[in-house]
N, C-alpha and C positions, 0 to 999 in steps of 0.2 A: 308266894301265894298268888294264885291266878284268879283273875276276875273276868267276867264276860260283859262286854259293852254292847251298845246297840248294834243290831244286825249281826250278832255273832262275833263282834270285834274282840279279839283277845287282848287283854291288858295285863301285862306282867309287871308287878311293882314290888319293891322292897324298900321300906323306909319308914318314916314316922307316921303318926296318925293324921297329920295335916295332908300328907299326900293321899292317904286313903279317903279322906273327906272329898278331896277334889275328884278322885276316881269315882266315888259314889255319885257325885253330881253328874259326871259324864255318863255313868251307867243308866241314870234316869232319863237320858236324852235331852237334858236341859243345859242351857249355857250358864256359866258362872255369872255371878251378879255383876262383875266388872265388864262382862261382854254382852250385856243384855241388848245393846243397840248395835252390836257388831256381829259379823258372821262367826259362827262357833268354830273352835279349833277341831272339834270332833267331826266336823264335816269337811275338813280340808279347805277351809276358807269359803265354803258355799253356805248360804243361808238355809236353815232347815227349821221346820216348825217343831215346837216342843212335843216330845212323845213319839216322834216318827223315827224310824231307823233308816240308815243310809242303804241305798240299793246295792251299791257295789263297794268292795273293799280292795284297796290297793296297798302295795308295800309302803310302809311308813318311814319316818325318820326319827332318830333318837332326840327327844326333847329333854332339857334339864340336865344333861350330863355335861361335864366340863370338856373343853376341847382336848382332844388327844385320848379320851377315855370313852369313846363311843363304841357300842357293840352292835353287831348285826346290821351295819349300815348297808342299805341298798339304794339303788337309784329310784327316786320317787317322782311323781308328777309335780309340776310347778306349784309352789306354795307361796303364801304372802311373803313380802320381803323379810329377810332375816335368815341367818344360818344357825339356828338353834339358839339356846339361851346365852346371854352374855352376863358377865359379872355386874352386879349392881342393879339388875333389872328389877322392876317393881310392878305393882298392880297398875292397870290402865295402859300397858304398853302392848297389849294384844299378843300376836304370835311371838314377839321378841321377849316376852316376860321371863324373868329368871326365877326368883323365889315363888312367884305366883304360878309357876308352870305346873307340870305334872309331877315333878319330883324336886326335892331340894338338891343342893349341890352335894355330890358324892353318891347319890342314889343312882340306880340303874333301872331304866324302863324301856320297853320296846313297844311303840305304838304303831298300829296300822291305821292310816287315815283313809276313810272312805271318800271317794271322789264321785260326784254326781256326773254321769255321762249323758249327753243328749245332743240335740241339734243346736249348734251355735248360732245365735241371732245376729252376730256382728259381721257375718260373711257378706260382702257386697254382692249384689245381684247384677251380673254382667249380661249384656244383650249383644247378640251378633250384629255387627254393622261393618260395611265396607269403608265407611268414612270416619271410623273412630279415631284414626291416627292422622287425619288431615292436619297439615301445618301450613302456616303462612310464611312466604319467602319474599323479602323485599328485593327489588331489582338493584343491580350494581349502579354505581354513580354514573357510568357511561350510558346506561339505559334510562336514566331519569331525564326530566325536562327542567332545565335550570333557567333562572332569570325570567320567570313568567310573572308578569304583574297581575296577581290574582285580586279580584275585587274585594273591597272592605265592607260591602253591603252586609247588613245583619239579618236580611230576610232568611227564612228557614227553608232553603232549597239547596240542591247539590251544587249549582253553578258550574256543572261539568257534564258533558255528554260525549260518549265514545262509540265508535263503530270500527270495523276492521281497517278502514282507510284513514280516518281522521280522529283527532281529539279536539273538542271545542271547549273553551274555558271563558267564562265571563271575566272581563278585565276592567281596570280603571280607565276612565276617559275624562278628558278635561271638560267637555260639554256633551250632554246626551249620554247614551249608553252604547257599549260596543262589546264584542267578544272576538276571541282569536280562534282561528281554525288552523291547526297544525297537523301536517301529515304524521301518521302514527309512527313512521320509521325515522322521523327527523328528531332524534333525541339529542341531548346535550344542551349547550348554551343557546338561548334564543336571541336573535338579533333584536336590539331595542327598537329598531325602526320596522319591525315586521308588520306587514299590512293587517288591517282589522276589518271586521264587518261592522260598520257603524252607520246604520240608518235610523236608529231610534232617537227620539228627542228626550227621553228619560232613561233612568237606569234600567238595564236588562235584569229581569227577575228569574227567568227560566228559559232553558233551551233544550230542545229534544230533536234527535235525528229521526228522519223517516225510517221506519223499520224495514221498508221494502226498497229503498233507494239510498245508497250511501252518499249521495251527492246533493241531498235535499235536507235542509234543517229549518225548524220553526223556532221563533223566539217571541217572547212577550215582554212587556215593559210597563213602566209607570206612566207612560204616555197614553195608556188605555188602548193600545193597538197590539195586534198579532201580525207578524210578518213571516213570509216564507221566502227562503233564500236558495238560489242555485249556486253550488260551490263548484268551481272548475276542477277538472281532474289533475291539471298541472299545478305547479307551485304558484301561490298568489304573488303577484308583482305590484299590485296597487290595492288601495282600500276598495271594498265593495259597499256602495251606498244605495243602490237601487234594488229593491226586492222583486222577487218574481210575483208575489201576491201580497196584498195588504188587507187585513180583516178589520173592519170598523163596526163594532156593535156594542162594546162595553162603554159605560159612561165614567167608570173609575178604573184605577190601575188593574192590570191583569197579572195575576200572581202564579197561575198554574196552567200548563198545557199538557195534553196527552194525546198520542196517536192511537187510533183503533188497532187492536192486535191482529185482526184478520181481514178487515175491509180496506181497500186502497183509497187513499186521499180523503179519509174521514178524520177530522181533528176536533178535539174537545178543548174548550178554554173556560177558565173560571176567574172571576175578578172580585174586587171589593164592592161590587154592586149586588153581591149575594146571588149571582146568576151563573149558570153553566150553559154555554152555547155550543151547539154542534154545527160544524162547518163542512160543506161539501166542496172540496177544492177542484173537482172536475168542472165546476161552473166556469164558463168563460168570463174573462175580464180580469184585470189586474187589481181592482179594488172591489171587495165584497162587503156589503153593508147589511145584508139580510141572512142570518143563519137559518139553516133548515129546521132547527128545533131549539127552543129555549126551556131549560129546566129551572123552574122558579119554586123550589121546594125547601129552600134553606132560609133560616132566619138570621144568619150571621155569615161571617167569612168562611169559605170552604178551605180547609187546611190540607186536604189530601184527597186524591182520586185514584181508583184502581179498578181494572177490568178483570172479569173472570176469563177463562181460557178462550171461549169463542166470542167474547165481546158482547154478549147479550145482556149482561148485568153490569152495573156500575156501583161501586161502594165508595162512600164519601165519609170523611171525618170533618166535623164542623166545630167552630168555636163555641157553639151553644152546648157543647159536651155530648152531642148525639151522633150516633153512627147510623147511616142510612144505606139501604140497598135499593137501588132505583132501576126501573126499566127505562132506559134512555129514549127509546122510540115512542113509548106510550106516555112518557113524562109522568109516571106514577111511582109513588114510594111503596115498595113491596114490604119492607121491614124497617122499623125505626126503633131504636132503643138507646138507653143511657143507664149507667150504673153509678151509684153515688160514690163508690170507693175507687172509681177509675175514670180519669179524664183523658180521652184519646186525642192525640195530635196527628198520628199517622195511622192509616189503615190499608190493608192489602188482602186480596184473595189468595188462598193457599191452593192454587192449581185446581185439581178436580176433587179435592177432599170435601168440598162443600163447607168449608170453614173460613173464617176471617181471623186475621191477626191484627191487633191494634197495639200501638206503642204510645205511652203517655206517662202520666204521673198518678200516684196513689193518693189516698186520703191524707197521708202524712207527708206528701210532697216527695216521695221516693220515686225514682224512675222505675217504670213497670211495663210489662207486656202482658197481654191478655188474649186468650183464644175464645172465639165465639162460633156458635152454630149459625150459619147464614140464614136459616129458616126460623131462628128464635134468638132475638137479641135482648131478651129480658135479663138474663143472667149469664155471665161468661162461664165457659167450661173450665177455664184455668186462669189464674192470676199469678204472676211471677214477679216479685220485687228484685231489682238488679242492684241498685246502689242509691246513694243519696246525692249524687251529683246533679247539677242544674242544667246541663246541656241537653239539647233535643236528641231523641233517638230516631235513627233512620233504619227501619226494618227492610231487609231485602231477601226475597224468597227465590230459591232455585227449584223450579218444579221438576227438573230432570233428576236431581239427586235428593229431593225432599229435604233440603237443608235451608235453615234460616240463619241469616247473618244480621247481627245487630251492631250498627255503627253509631257511636256517640259523637255528637258535634262538640268539639273542644277536647275530646279524649284522644288518646293515642292507641287505644285498643279496639279490637274487633272480636266480639263474641260470636260463636256459631253453635247452632243446635241442630238436632234432627227431629223432624216432625213425623208423627204417626197418626193415623185416623182413630186409633183406640188409645185408651189410657196406658201410660201416663201422658200421652199426647206430645210432650216436650222433653227431649233428652239433651242435656248439656254435653257438648263434645270437648271443646277447648277454647282458648282465647289467644289471639295474636296481640302482642303488646309492643308498643313503641313509645319512646319518650317524646316524639314530635306530635303535637295536637293537629287534628284534621278539621278543616272547615266544611268539607263535603267530599264526596267520592263519585267517580264515574265508573260505570260497569261495562265491561267488554262483552258483547254478545258471544254466544257459544261458538259460532263459526269463526271467531277470531282467536281462539285459544290454541295453545301449543299442546297438541294431543300427544306428541312424542314424549313430552316431559310429564305426562299424567296430570296436567293442569285442568282443574274442574271449574275454576272461577278466577276472575282477575279484577282487582280494584285499581283505580287511579286516584291516589290520595292527594288532596289539595292541602299544601302546607304553606299558608300565607306568610308565616314568620320568616321563612327562608326563600320565598318566591320559588317554590319547588313543587313539582308533580312527580310523585313516586309510585310506580307500579308495584302492586303486591299480588303475588300469585298464590292461590290456594292449591296445594299439591297433595295427591294421594301417593304415599311412598310405595312404589313398586320396583322390583328388580328387573323384571322383564322389559325389554325395549319394544316389544310388539304392541299392536293396537289392543287396548283394554276395553273390550266391548261391554263388560259388566258395569263400568262406571261412565260409559258414554252411550246412553240410550238415544233413540231418535229424538231430535230436538227441532224446534221451530225454525223453518227456513225463511229466507228473505224473499218470499213470494206471497202475494196476497191470495186469499182464497175466494174473496168476493169483490165485486166492484162496489162503488159507493151506492149506486142505484139499487143493486140487489140487496144490500144490507138495509137500506132505508125502507124497502118494501116488506121487510120482515123475515128475510132468509138468514139462518144461522148455520155456520160451518166452522169446524175446528181448524186450527192452523195447518199449513203444509208442513210435513215432517221430512227431515233429512238425516242422513247418517254423517258423522264426522270423520268416518274412515276416508282415506285418500281415494279419490275417484268415486265419490258418493253419487247416488241417484236419488232424486226427490221421490218421496212416497206420499201420495195423497191420503188425507184422512178419510175421504169417501171416494169410491170409484166413480169416475166420470170421464166423459170424452173431452179431450182438449180441442179447442178450436185452432186451426192452423194459424201460425203467426208469421209475420214477415221475417225472413231470414236475417235481415239487417238488424232487427231488434234483438233477435235471439243471440247474435254473435257479437253484439256491441260490447267492447271492453268496459265501457263505463257502467253497463248494467250487469257485468259479471266480475265483480271485484274478487270473488272467491278464487278465481283462477290464479291470481297473484299469490295467494296464500298457499296454493298447492305446488307452486313451482319448486320451492326449496325442498319439499317433501319427496317429490318424484324425480329430483335431479339425477340421483344415482340409480334409479330403477329403469330408466329408458334411454340408455346411452346410444343404442343402435338406432332407435327411432329419431333421435336428434341428429345423428349423422346423415340418415337418409333424407331428412328435411333439408339439411344444408346442401346436400348434393342436388336436390331438386331445385332449390333456389338458385344455385349457380347455373344450372341449365337454363332457367328462366331468364337470368341476367344476360346470357349470351345470345338470346333471340333478338332479331331485329325489332325496331319500334313498330313497324306496320303490322307485325304479328302479335297483337296484344292478347295476352292470356287472361281470361277472367277467372278469378278464383271463386270458390264456392260461397263466399260471403259478400258477393256483389261489389267488389272493388278491384280496380286494375292495378297492375304493377306500376304503371306510369303515375297513377295518383298516389299510391302508397309504396315507397321504395322498400326493398327487402330489408329485413332486420339485420343489424350489424352486431348486436350484443347477444349474449346467450339468453338473457332474460326476455328480450324481445322475441327471439326465436321460439322460446318455450311458450310465450303468450300466444303467438300465432298457432302453434301446435295445439294448444288447449282450446283455442277458439274453433279450429276445424274439428277437433274431436267432439266438442259439445254440439256442434252443428250436425255431425254424423249421428250422434245419439238422438237428437230431436227428429231428424229425418226418419230414423228407424221407428221411433214412437209414432210418427204420422203414418208410416206404412202399416204398422200393426193396427192402428185405429181404422185405416181405410179397409183393411182386410176384414175387421170385425163388422164394419158397416156393410161391406159387400155381402157377407154371410147373412146378416140380418135382412137385407133386401131380398136375397135369394129365398130365405125362409118365408118372407111375406108373399113373394110371387108364388111359391109352392102352395101356401095356404089359400091364396086367391084361386089358383088352378083347381085345387080340390073342392073349394066352395062352388065354383062354376060347374064342375063336373057333377056335383050332387044335385044341382038344380036342373 
């Protein structure tokens, strides 16, 4: 006897009246009483409202028949767990029911189970990204810095600063404060008697390299002073105790210092006297006691400072739970805000996105990051809880790749995200994990990265438990060995855009941009005429540390040029002393003997090549000026002819 179920479902049954009662229940589109709170069998495990019919019908499976006596078995879509009825099944067992199924043991029934087809909601939504597979790679033991006595100070700073030439680390000292300056290539075990920079009378709290000079570093201390140091290009042989400049203005200990990102010789310092001072280091004198500007807008200790891209705005996080955006030259607060569910400890600008990111703790003391609109600090755009640990979070933003790195003090992991100017704003990428906890990290500037290995970021992780500094490279996996221009956009160069006086008068300019490709040329953010500079400054090796980084990359590309330089130098050596030949960078062979090693030879080659490039730029500028003067003369001639 054939019955018709919902949606035209054919039900063939042969058995007792109990089976027909169950079929009648299914024909009405209702679930049996023991399945009122569960998905109905008649819908293939999918919930269905009473009285509605299934939209689609798929081949079914035989229910209720004993194993080995199934008829018309066909492949069917996935059903709830269970392969038909089993002996001893009873009510309340759902799809695995035996006697409460569609038929008793021994009966035969063929059921076609409808399956609701539609858009699956569990599919993850992927977004295209070049940095989705970035991974962290720790350096080998030979490339780490061992036996480095890292400071035990509990102040919330990185205690480390890195540039392509040196790595500076705050260290333990018997009396006063000191820090080490180690050449970046001097890896391995450090000599216990290695010279220190030790001119402070109190513990050193922060150190920062000058972004435009790899041989100048600033330090601040508990002795309420800020000092500027000149680091020699050769290896240190004795302790450095005399600073280049000493800044005396704070009355309590100085906890933070920051260099201006585009103006030369502008330094910001913040202390426990709740003041931020702006210093002009172009002022003559070794001791400066009068800053050019004092920002007195905070009611408690400043915990963090960050500049926007051109340095026209300063963002601060204060212990009074407030985030402020300040115009440093006008000493006015443009935006001020706090949120009851977020206590910020660190804050930074997110490049040109006009957004701020803060790291701190939530209402329930969970570690948290938040995104803010820099023009409206009343409510955050996004709040993201990370975990319940107690260590401080250090957010680090890479504006070239729009990636955010979150480093936890006392953790062994580094989380990294991708930032977008539109929702959802923050996209989690991955996490680098390590069992060794970090006290702080140093960040290598982009011009010091290994482009051939597709390295987009590099940390120097301080591990005080092992007296170890471990480099960690963030790498984009690529098979090609050529230059990857899509992951290396133009980045900030080590050249200032403004002088200190120009910035103080109110001029704003973006940073000088350069390409990381071998043999790069600087690209100005705004077109302007360069003033001719002395050739000695342009070709000084101390001012051009990037040449050393290019030597290994171009070693195999210019073998003929290297041989020609060597031949030329041999000819110069054979000349008599009275016939001195002046090279193009204004030094003589008698003053500077010819290079003996391959690296010295390549350094001289790159110096001369850089000088030729600068001379070509000057010639082009002179031609442009000549054409402009000719046009002016022509205009004057036409004006006089008209009169």
